[in-house]
N, C-alpha and C positions, 0 to 999 in steps of 0.2 A: 938959232935953234930952229929946227924944222917946224913949220906951222902946225903940223899934226901933233907934235910933242908939246907945243905951246898950249893947245887946247887940252891935251891930256893932263898937263900940270895943274889944271883947275879941278881935277877929280878928287873925290874923297877916298876912293879905293879903286883897284883894278881887279876884275875877275878875269883870270887868264884861262882860256878854254883848253887846258891840257894838264898833264901831270908834271910835277917838278922833275921827276926821274927821266922824263922824255925830253924836256927842254930846259935844263938847268941854266944854260948860258942866257937864254932869253929872260927867264924869270929873274935871275941875278942882275941882269942889265936894268930891268925896270925897277927892281928894288933899290939899286944903287943910284938911279937917276932921279927918283921922285920921293917926296916926303910921305906919301900915303902908303898904306899896306897893299901888298899884292897877294891875292889869293888864287890858288889853282883850283879849278872846279872838277878836274878829271872828266870822265865821261858823264854826260847827263842822260845818256840812253840806257834804259834798264836792261842791260845785256843778260843779267841773271834770269830774267823772265823769258828770254828767247832760247832757252835750252831745248835740247832734242826731246825731252820728256813731256813737253806740253803741246804737241801737235803743230808747232810752228815750223814750217820748212826753212831750211838753212838758205840764206841768200846765195845767189849764183857767185858773187865775188868771193864769198867765204870758201865755197867748193873749189873755185879757181886757185885761191891762195893755198889751200891745203894740198893741191897738186904740184906746187912749185917747190924747188929745193929750199931747204932752210936758209934763212938770211940772204935770199937772192932777189927780193922784191923791194924796190924803192917806193916808199910811201910819201905821197905829196898831198898836203892838206892846204887847199886854197880857201881860207876862212873869210870872214867878213871884216877883218881888221884893216887890211889894205887891198885896194883894187888893182887888178892887172888888166891892161888894155888887150884888145883882141890881137893886135900885132905882137905884143910881148908874149902872150899866151902861145901864139903860133911859133915864135922863136924858141920858147921853152920846150914845147912839144917836139919840134924839129931836132933840137939838141939831144933830148932824151931818146927819141927814136934812133937817131944816128949812133948813139952810144951802145945800143943793143941791150940796155938794161931793162929787165922786167919792171913794170911800175903799176901802182894803183893810185889813181888821182881822185881825190875827194874834193868837191866844190859845191858851192851854193847852186840852187836851181837856176838863178839868173846869171851865172858866171859863164 
């Protein structure tokens, strides 16, 4: 077993930072492999409070997304669960750019 999973098997539960509807295979995988409960947290950002009616300007990436054709943007979320080296990141970016696919990449500040 992967050392990461060995450590994870000691947990009492897993908070999965997503929605089941977005990543059912990942949630089902963890649920089937470990004895502890797996909970999805969905978004922890208060999006409802960021509506246009409260004088909060819309982020630039939202305006950019709104300008793109429907279902044309690849969403990449580089969370804190696993780290990717700089060389691996460069390979991923190169492949995505070569593909010509529009993408929005979300990562931690230190990534």
